VEXKENU-217302 format. One line per field, with one value per residue: residue number from 1; x, y, z of N, C-alpha, C in turn. Coordinates in Angstrom, 1 decimal. Example, Ala and Ser with C-alpha at 12.3 -4.5 7.8 and 13.67 -1.06 7.14 Angstrom:
BEGIN
seq <- [1;2]
n.c1 <- [13.2;12.8]
n.c2 <- [-5.7;-2.2]
n.c3 <- [7.8;7.1]
ca.c1 <- [12.3;13.7]
ca.c2 <- [-4.5;-1.1]
ca.c3 <- [7.8;7.1]
c.c1 <- [13.2;12.9]
c.c2 <- [-3.3;0.0]
c.c3 <- [7.8;7.9]
This chain:
BEGIN
seq <- [1;2;3;4;5;6;7;8;9;10;11;12;13;14;15;16;17;18;19;20;21;22;23;24;25;26;27;28;29;30;31;32;33;34;35;36;37;38;39;40;41;42;43;44;45;46;47;48;49;50;51;52;53;54;55;56;57;58;59;60;61;62;63;64;65;66;67;68;69;70;71;72;73;74;75;76;77;78;79;80;81;82;83;84;85;86;87;88;89;90;91;92;93;94;95;96;97;98;99;100;101;102;103;104;105;106;107;108;109;110;111;112;113;114;115;116;117;118;119;120;121;122;123;124;125;126;127;128;129;130;131;132;133;134;135;136;137;138;139;140;141;142;143;144;145;146;147;148;149;150;151;152;153;154;155;156;157;158;159;160;161]
n.c1 <- [0.9;0.5;1.9;0.0;-2.4;-2.3;-2.5;-5.1;-6.6;-6.3;-7.6;-10.2;-10.9;-11.1;-13.2;-15.2;-15.7;-16.9;-19.6;-21.6;-23.6;-24.0;-21.7;-19.7;-20.3;-19.8;-17.1;-16.0;-16.6;-15.4;-12.7;-11.7;-12.3;-10.8;-8.3;-8.1;-8.1;-5.7;-3.9;-4.2;-3.4;-0.8;0.4;0.2;1.8;4.3;4.9;5.5;3.5;2.4;2.8;1.4;-1.3;-1.7;-1.6;-4.0;-5.8;-5.5;-5.9;-8.1;-8.6;-8.8;-11.1;-13.1;-12.7;-13.1;-15.3;-14.8;-14.2;-12.9;-9.7;-8.8;-6.9;-4.4;-4.6;-4.9;-2.4;-0.9;-2.5;-2.3;0.4;0.7;-0.7;0.8;3.2;2.4;1.9;4.4;6.2;7.1;9.4;11.1;11.3;9.3;7.0;7.1;6.7;4.0;2.6;3.2;1.9;-0.8;-1.1;-1.1;-3.2;-5.7;-5.3;-5.9;-5.2;-2.6;0.7;2.4;4.6;5.0;3.6;1.7;0.3;-0.8;-2.6;-4.4;-5.5;-6.6;-8.5;-10.2;-11.1;-12.5;-14.5;-15.8;-16.6;-17.9;-20.6;-22.3;-24.2;-23.5;-22.2;-19.3;-16.4;-13.8;-13.4;-11.4;-9.1;-10.0;-10.5;-7.9;-6.8;-8.4;-7.7;-5.0;-5.1;-6.1;-8.8;-11.8;-14.2;-16.3;-16.5;-19.0;-20.6;-20.5;-21.7;-24.2;-25.3]
n.c2 <- [-1.2;2.2;5.3;7.4;6.1;4.7;6.8;7.7;5.4;5.5;7.9;7.3;5.4;6.9;8.6;6.7;5.9;8.1;9.1;11.0;11.3;13.3;14.9;13.0;12.5;15.1;15.3;13.3;14.5;17.1;16.6;14.8;16.4;18.8;17.6;16.8;19.3;20.2;18.5;19.4;22.1;21.7;20.6;22.7;24.6;23.4;21.8;19.2;16.6;14.3;14.9;17.3;16.4;14.7;16.6;17.9;15.8;15.6;18.1;19.0;17.0;16.9;18.2;16.5;14.2;14.8;16.5;19.2;22.5;25.0;26.3;24.2;23.9;24.2;22.2;20.1;19.7;18.1;15.8;15.0;14.6;12.4;10.4;10.2;9.3;6.9;5.5;5.3;5.7;8.1;10.8;12.9;15.4;15.5;15.1;17.5;19.4;18.8;19.1;21.7;23.2;22.4;23.6;26.2;26.7;27.8;30.5;32.7;35.3;36.0;35.6;32.6;29.7;27.9;25.5;25.9;28.1;26.8;24.9;26.6;27.8;25.7;24.9;27.1;27.0;24.5;25.0;27.2;26.4;23.9;24.1;26.5;28.1;28.9;31.6;33.3;33.2;34.2;36.1;37.6;36.1;33.8;35.0;35.5;32.9;31.8;33.5;32.9;30.3;30.7;30.9;32.1;32.6;34.7;36.0;37.0;35.6;33.1;33.7;34.3;32.0]
n.c3 <- [0.0;-0.8;0.6;0.7;0.5;2.9;4.7;4.0;4.7;7.5;8.0;7.0;8.9;11.2;10.5;10.1;12.7;13.8;15.5;14.9;12.2;10.2;10.6;10.0;7.2;6.3;6.9;5.1;2.6;2.8;3.6;1.6;-0.6;-0.2;-0.3;-2.9;-4.2;-3.2;-4.5;-7.2;-6.9;-6.0;-8.2;-10.0;-8.7;-8.4;-6.1;-3.7;-4.6;-3.3;-0.5;-0.3;-0.9;1.2;3.3;2.8;3.3;6.1;7.3;8.7;10.6;13.4;14.0;12.8;14.2;16.9;17.0;17.4;17.0;17.7;17.7;16.1;14.2;15.4;17.4;15.7;14.6;16.4;16.4;13.7;13.6;15.4;14.0;11.6;12.6;13.7;11.4;10.4;8.1;7.3;7.1;9.6;8.6;6.5;8.1;9.6;7.6;6.9;9.4;10.0;8.0;8.5;11.0;10.3;8.6;9.2;9.6;7.5;6.8;7.2;5.7;5.0;4.7;1.5;1.5;3.5;2.4;0.2;1.3;2.6;0.4;-1.0;0.9;1.0;-1.7;-1.7;0.2;-0.9;-3.5;-3.4;-2.4;-3.7;-2.6;-0.2;1.8;0.6;2.2;2.0;-0.3;-1.6;-1.6;-3.0;-5.5;-6.3;-6.4;-8.4;-10.6;-10.8;-11.6;-14.1;-14.5;-15.5;-14.2;-12.4;-9.1;-8.4;-10.1;-8.8;-6.4;-7.2;-8.1]
ca.c1 <- [0.0;1.3;1.7;-1.2;-3.5;-2.1;-3.2;-6.6;-7.1;-6.4;-8.7;-11.5;-11.2;-11.5;-14.5;-16.2;-15.9;-17.6;-21.1;-22.4;-23.6;-23.8;-20.3;-19.0;-20.5;-19.1;-15.7;-15.6;-16.8;-14.5;-11.3;-11.4;-12.4;-9.6;-7.2;-8.0;-7.7;-4.3;-3.2;-4.3;-2.5;0.6;0.9;0.4;2.9;5.5;5.1;5.4;2.1;2.0;2.7;0.3;-2.5;-1.8;-1.9;-5.4;-6.5;-5.4;-5.9;-9.2;-8.8;-9.2;-12.5;-13.9;-12.5;-13.6;-16.4;-14.4;-13.7;-12.0;-8.2;-8.6;-5.7;-3.2;-4.8;-4.8;-1.0;-0.6;-3.3;-1.7;1.8;0.5;-1.2;1.9;4.2;1.9;2.1;5.8;6.9;7.4;10.6;10.8;11.1;8.0;6.0;7.2;6.0;2.6;2.0;3.3;0.8;-2.0;-1.2;-1.3;-4.3;-6.9;-4.9;-5.9;-4.8;-1.1;1.5;3.3;5.3;4.3;2.6;0.6;-0.6;-1.5;-3.7;-5.3;-6.2;-7.5;-9.6;-11.1;-11.7;-13.6;-15.6;-16.5;-17.1;-18.7;-22.0;-22.2;-25.2;-22.9;-21.4;-17.9;-15.8;-12.5;-13.5;-10.1;-8.2;-10.6;-10.2;-6.5;-6.7;-9.0;-6.9;-3.7;-5.4;-6.6;-10.2;-12.5;-15.4;-16.3;-17.0;-20.4;-21.3;-20.7;-22.6;-25.6;-25.8]
ca.c2 <- [0.0;3.4;6.1;8.2;5.1;4.4;7.9;7.6;4.3;6.0;9.0;6.6;4.7;8.0;9.0;5.6;5.9;9.3;8.7;12.0;10.9;14.5;15.3;12.0;12.8;16.4;14.9;12.7;15.5;18.1;16.2;14.4;17.5;19.7;16.8;16.9;20.7;20.3;17.8;20.3;23.3;21.2;20.4;24.1;25.3;22.7;21.3;17.7;16.2;13.4;15.6;18.2;15.7;14.3;17.8;18.1;14.8;15.7;19.5;19.2;15.7;17.1;18.6;15.4;13.1;15.2;17.4;20.4;23.4;26.0;26.0;22.9;23.9;24.0;20.9;19.1;19.4;16.9;14.7;14.6;14.0;11.1;9.6;10.0;8.5;5.6;4.8;4.9;5.7;9.5;11.3;14.0;16.6;15.4;15.4;18.9;20.1;18.5;19.7;23.2;23.6;22.2;24.6;27.6;26.7;28.6;31.9;33.0;36.6;36.1;34.8;31.6;29.0;27.6;24.4;26.5;28.8;25.8;24.3;27.6;28.0;24.5;24.9;28.1;26.5;23.5;25.7;28.1;25.8;22.7;24.6;27.9;28.8;29.4;32.8;33.1;33.9;34.8;36.4;38.1;34.9;33.0;35.7;35.3;31.5;31.6;34.2;32.2;29.1;31.3;30.6;33.4;32.7;35.9;35.7;37.3;34.4;32.1;34.2;34.4;30.7]
ca.c3 <- [0.0;-0.9;1.8;0.6;0.8;4.3;5.4;3.7;5.5;8.9;8.0;6.9;10.2;12.2;10.1;10.4;14.1;14.2;15.6;14.3;10.8;9.4;10.7;9.2;5.8;6.0;6.9;3.8;1.5;3.0;3.6;0.3;-1.6;-0.1;-0.7;-4.4;-4.6;-2.9;-5.6;-8.3;-6.6;-5.9;-9.6;-10.5;-7.9;-8.3;-4.8;-3.6;-4.7;-2.2;0.8;-0.4;-0.9;2.6;4.1;2.6;4.0;7.5;7.8;9.7;11.2;14.8;14.0;12.5;15.2;18.2;16.9;18.1;15.9;18.2;17.7;15.5;13.4;16.3;18.0;14.6;14.4;17.3;15.9;12.4;13.9;15.9;12.9;10.7;13.3;13.8;10.1;10.4;6.9;7.0;7.7;10.4;7.7;5.9;9.2;9.9;6.5;7.0;10.6;10.0;7.1;9.2;12.1;9.8;7.6;9.6;9.6;6.1;6.6;7.2;4.7;5.6;3.7;0.3;1.7;4.3;1.5;-0.6;2.0;2.8;-0.9;-1.2;1.9;0.5;-2.9;-1.4;0.9;-1.8;-4.8;-3.1;-2.3;-4.0;-1.9;1.1;1.7;0.3;3.4;1.6;-1.7;-2.2;-1.7;-4.0;-6.7;-6.6;-6.8;-9.8;-11.6;-10.9;-12.4;-15.3;-14.5;-15.8;-13.4;-11.5;-7.8;-8.4;-10.7;-7.8;-5.4;-7.7;-8.6]
c.c1 <- [0.9;1.0;0.4;-2.4;-3.4;-2.8;-4.7;-7.2;-7.3;-7.5;-10.1;-11.9;-11.7;-12.9;-15.6;-16.6;-16.7;-19.1;-22.0;-22.4;-23.4;-22.3;-19.4;-19.1;-19.7;-17.6;-15.2;-15.6;-15.6;-13.0;-10.8;-11.4;-11.2;-8.4;-7.0;-7.6;-6.2;-3.5;-3.1;-3.3;-1.1;1.2;1.2;1.5;4.2;5.9;5.0;3.9;1.6;1.8;1.5;-1.1;-2.7;-2.1;-3.4;-6.2;-6.5;-5.6;-7.0;-9.5;-9.3;-10.7;-13.4;-13.8;-13.2;-14.8;-16.1;-13.7;-12.7;-10.6;-7.9;-7.4;-4.5;-3.4;-4.6;-3.3;-0.6;-1.3;-2.7;-0.3;1.6;0.2;0.0;3.0;3.7;2.1;3.5;6.6;7.2;8.6;10.2;10.5;9.8;6.9;6.0;6.5;4.5;2.0;2.1;2.1;-0.5;-2.2;-1.5;-2.5;-5.5;-6.6;-4.8;-5.4;-3.3;-0.5;2.4;4.0;4.4;3.3;1.4;-0.3;-1.4;-2.7;-4.8;-6.2;-7.1;-8.7;-10.7;-11.8;-12.8;-14.8;-16.5;-17.2;-17.9;-20.2;-22.0;-23.4;-24.7;-22.2;-20.0;-17.2;-14.5;-12.5;-12.2;-9.2;-8.7;-10.4;-8.8;-6.2;-7.2;-8.2;-5.6;-3.9;-6.0;-8.0;-11.0;-13.8;-15.3;-16.9;-18.5;-21.2;-21.5;-21.7;-24.0;-26.1;-26.6]
c.c2 <- [1.2;4.3;6.9;7.3;4.8;5.6;7.9;6.5;4.8;7.0;8.3;6.0;5.8;8.4;8.0;5.5;7.1;9.0;9.8;11.8;12.1;14.9;14.3;12.3;14.1;16.1;14.3;13.7;16.5;17.7;15.6;15.5;18.4;18.9;16.9;18.3;20.8;19.6;18.8;21.5;22.9;21.1;21.8;24.8;24.6;22.1;19.8;17.3;15.3;14.1;16.6;17.5;15.2;15.5;18.0;17.1;15.0;17.1;19.7;17.9;15.9;17.4;17.4;14.2;13.5;16.1;18.7;21.3;24.4;25.5;24.6;22.8;23.5;22.6;19.8;18.8;18.2;15.7;14.1;14.0;12.6;10.0;9.2;9.1;7.1;4.8;4.4;5.0;7.1;9.9;12.5;15.3;16.6;15.7;16.8;19.7;20.0;19.3;21.2;23.8;23.5;23.3;26.0;27.7;27.6;30.1;32.3;34.4;36.8;35.2;33.8;30.9;28.5;26.5;25.0;27.3;27.9;25.3;25.4;27.8;26.9;24.5;26.0;27.7;25.5;24.1;26.5;27.4;24.5;23.1;26.1;28.7;29.4;30.7;32.5;33.9;34.6;35.1;36.8;37.0;34.0;33.7;35.4;33.9;31.3;32.3;33.4;30.9;29.4;30.8;31.9;33.6;33.9;35.4;36.0;36.2;33.3;32.5;34.2;33.0;29.9]
c.c3 <- [0.0;0.3;1.8;1.0;2.3;5.1;5.2;4.6;7.0;9.0;7.9;8.2;11.2;11.8;10.3;11.8;14.6;14.3;15.0;12.8;9.9;9.4;9.9;7.7;5.4;6.0;5.6;2.7;1.6;2.9;2.2;-0.8;-1.5;-0.5;-2.2;-4.9;-4.3;-4.0;-6.8;-8.1;-6.5;-7.3;-10.2;-9.9;-7.8;-6.9;-4.8;-3.6;-3.6;-0.9;0.8;-0.3;0.6;3.5;4.0;3.3;5.5;8.1;8.8;10.5;12.7;14.9;13.8;13.4;16.5;18.2;17.7;17.1;16.5;18.3;17.0;14.7;14.2;16.9;16.9;14.3;15.2;16.8;14.6;12.7;14.4;14.9;12.0;11.3;13.5;12.5;9.9;9.2;6.4;7.7;8.7;9.6;7.0;6.9;9.5;8.9;6.7;8.2;10.6;9.1;7.8;10.3;11.6;8.9;8.0;9.6;8.1;5.8;6.5;6.2;5.5;4.4;2.6;0.6;2.6;3.4;0.6;0.1;2.3;1.5;-1.2;-0.3;1.4;-0.8;-2.6;-0.7;0.0;-3.0;-4.5;-3.1;-2.5;-3.4;-0.6;0.8;1.5;1.4;3.0;0.1;-2.4;-2.5;-2.9;-5.4;-7.2;-7.1;-8.2;-10.9;-11.8;-11.8;-13.8;-15.6;-14.6;-14.9;-12.4;-10.2;-7.8;-9.1;-9.7;-6.8;-5.9;-8.2;-7.6]
Protein backbone atom coordinates (compact mmCIF):
# COMPACT_ATOMS: atom_id res chain seq x y z
CA UNK A 1 0.00 0.00 0.00
CA UNK A 2 1.35 3.44 -0.86
CA UNK A 3 1.74 6.13 1.77
CA UNK A 4 -1.24 8.19 0.64
CA UNK A 5 -3.49 5.15 0.83
CA UNK A 6 -2.13 4.43 4.32
CA UNK A 7 -3.17 7.95 5.40
CA UNK A 8 -6.56 7.59 3.73
CA UNK A 9 -7.15 4.31 5.54
CA UNK A 10 -6.43 6.00 8.89
CA UNK A 11 -8.69 8.96 8.02
CA UNK A 12 -11.47 6.62 6.89
CA UNK A 13 -11.21 4.73 10.18
CA UNK A 14 -11.51 7.97 12.15
CA UNK A 15 -14.53 9.04 10.10
CA UNK A 16 -16.19 5.64 10.35
CA UNK A 17 -15.93 5.88 14.15
CA UNK A 18 -17.56 9.33 14.18
CA UNK A 19 -21.06 8.74 15.64
CA UNK A 20 -22.45 12.01 14.27
CA UNK A 21 -23.62 10.93 10.81
CA UNK A 22 -23.78 14.48 9.42
CA UNK A 23 -20.28 15.28 10.68
CA UNK A 24 -19.01 11.98 9.25
CA UNK A 25 -20.47 12.83 5.82
CA UNK A 26 -19.12 16.37 6.00
CA UNK A 27 -15.72 14.95 6.89
CA UNK A 28 -15.60 12.71 3.84
CA UNK A 29 -16.75 15.49 1.54
CA UNK A 30 -14.47 18.15 2.97
CA UNK A 31 -11.28 16.16 3.59
CA UNK A 32 -11.35 14.35 0.26
CA UNK A 33 -12.39 17.53 -1.57
CA UNK A 34 -9.65 19.66 -0.05
CA UNK A 35 -7.18 16.85 -0.70
CA UNK A 36 -8.05 16.88 -4.41
CA UNK A 37 -7.67 20.65 -4.60
CA UNK A 38 -4.29 20.26 -2.87
CA UNK A 39 -3.24 17.84 -5.61
CA UNK A 40 -4.25 20.33 -8.29
CA UNK A 41 -2.53 23.25 -6.59
CA UNK A 42 0.63 21.21 -5.93
CA UNK A 43 0.88 20.43 -9.63
CA UNK A 44 0.35 24.09 -10.53
CA UNK A 45 2.87 25.32 -7.93
CA UNK A 46 5.55 22.66 -8.30
CA UNK A 47 5.09 21.29 -4.78
CA UNK A 48 5.40 17.70 -3.62
CA UNK A 49 2.08 16.22 -4.75
CA UNK A 50 1.99 13.37 -2.24
CA UNK A 51 2.69 15.58 0.79
CA UNK A 52 0.27 18.23 -0.44
CA UNK A 53 -2.51 15.66 -0.86
CA UNK A 54 -1.79 14.30 2.62
CA UNK A 55 -1.94 17.80 4.09
CA UNK A 56 -5.41 18.13 2.58
CA UNK A 57 -6.51 14.78 4.02
CA UNK A 58 -5.36 15.72 7.52
CA UNK A 59 -5.90 19.46 7.80
CA UNK A 60 -9.23 19.21 9.72
CA UNK A 61 -8.80 15.75 11.21
CA UNK A 62 -9.16 17.06 14.76
CA UNK A 63 -12.55 18.59 13.97
CA UNK A 64 -13.92 15.40 12.46
CA UNK A 65 -12.52 13.15 15.16
CA UNK A 66 -13.56 15.16 18.22
CA UNK A 67 -16.39 17.43 16.94
CA UNK A 68 -14.38 20.43 18.12
CA UNK A 69 -13.65 23.42 15.91
CA UNK A 70 -12.04 26.03 18.19
CA UNK A 71 -8.25 25.96 17.74
CA UNK A 72 -8.64 22.90 15.51
CA UNK A 73 -5.66 23.86 13.36
CA UNK A 74 -3.24 23.97 16.29
CA UNK A 75 -4.78 20.91 17.95
CA UNK A 76 -4.77 19.15 14.60
CA UNK A 77 -0.99 19.41 14.40
CA UNK A 78 -0.58 16.93 17.25
CA UNK A 79 -3.31 14.65 15.90
CA UNK A 80 -1.70 14.58 12.44
CA UNK A 81 1.76 14.00 13.87
CA UNK A 82 0.52 11.05 15.94
CA UNK A 83 -1.18 9.56 12.90
CA UNK A 84 1.88 9.96 10.66
CA UNK A 85 4.24 8.54 13.28
CA UNK A 86 1.87 5.60 13.82
CA UNK A 87 2.05 4.80 10.11
CA UNK A 88 5.84 4.94 10.44
CA UNK A 89 6.88 5.70 6.86
CA UNK A 90 7.41 9.47 6.97
CA UNK A 91 10.61 11.35 7.74
CA UNK A 92 10.77 13.99 10.44
CA UNK A 93 11.14 16.63 7.71
CA UNK A 94 8.00 15.42 5.91
CA UNK A 95 6.03 15.35 9.16
CA UNK A 96 7.18 18.89 9.93
CA UNK A 97 6.00 20.14 6.52
CA UNK A 98 2.59 18.53 7.02
CA UNK A 99 1.98 19.68 10.60
CA UNK A 100 3.27 23.21 9.96
CA UNK A 101 0.80 23.63 7.09
CA UNK A 102 -2.02 22.20 9.20
CA UNK A 103 -1.19 24.56 12.06
CA UNK A 104 -1.25 27.59 9.76
CA UNK A 105 -4.27 26.74 7.61
CA UNK A 106 -6.89 28.64 9.62
CA UNK A 107 -4.92 31.88 9.55
CA UNK A 108 -5.90 32.99 6.07
CA UNK A 109 -4.82 36.64 6.56
CA UNK A 110 -1.10 36.09 7.24
CA UNK A 111 1.46 34.79 4.73
CA UNK A 112 3.26 31.56 5.57
CA UNK A 113 5.35 28.95 3.73
CA UNK A 114 4.28 27.58 0.34
CA UNK A 115 2.60 24.45 1.74
CA UNK A 116 0.62 26.50 4.26
CA UNK A 117 -0.56 28.84 1.51
CA UNK A 118 -1.48 25.84 -0.65
CA UNK A 119 -3.72 24.29 2.04
CA UNK A 120 -5.34 27.64 2.79
CA UNK A 121 -6.17 28.03 -0.90
CA UNK A 122 -7.45 24.47 -1.24
CA UNK A 123 -9.62 24.93 1.86
CA UNK A 124 -11.10 28.15 0.45
CA UNK A 125 -11.73 26.49 -2.91
CA UNK A 126 -13.55 23.52 -1.42
CA UNK A 127 -15.62 25.67 0.94
CA UNK A 128 -16.51 28.12 -1.84
CA UNK A 129 -17.07 25.76 -4.75
CA UNK A 130 -18.73 22.74 -3.10
CA UNK A 131 -21.95 24.57 -2.31
CA UNK A 132 -22.24 27.89 -4.04
CA UNK A 133 -25.25 28.85 -1.92
CA UNK A 134 -22.93 29.42 1.06
CA UNK A 135 -21.44 32.83 1.66
CA UNK A 136 -17.89 33.09 0.33
CA UNK A 137 -15.78 33.87 3.39
CA UNK A 138 -12.53 34.75 1.63
CA UNK A 139 -13.47 36.36 -1.72
CA UNK A 140 -10.11 38.12 -2.23
CA UNK A 141 -8.19 34.89 -1.75
CA UNK A 142 -10.60 33.01 -4.02
CA UNK A 143 -10.25 35.67 -6.74
CA UNK A 144 -6.46 35.31 -6.62
CA UNK A 145 -6.65 31.52 -6.78
CA UNK A 146 -9.01 31.57 -9.76
CA UNK A 147 -6.88 34.16 -11.57
CA UNK A 148 -3.71 32.15 -10.92
CA UNK A 149 -5.43 29.09 -12.41
CA UNK A 150 -6.59 31.26 -15.34
CA UNK A 151 -10.23 30.59 -14.54
CA UNK A 152 -12.48 33.35 -15.76
CA UNK A 153 -15.41 32.75 -13.41
CA UNK A 154 -16.27 35.87 -11.48
CA UNK A 155 -17.03 35.70 -7.77
CA UNK A 156 -20.41 37.34 -8.39
CA UNK A 157 -21.33 34.43 -10.68
CA UNK A 158 -20.67 32.06 -7.77
CA UNK A 159 -22.59 34.23 -5.38
CA UNK A 160 -25.59 34.37 -7.73
CA UNK A 161 -25.75 30.67 -8.62
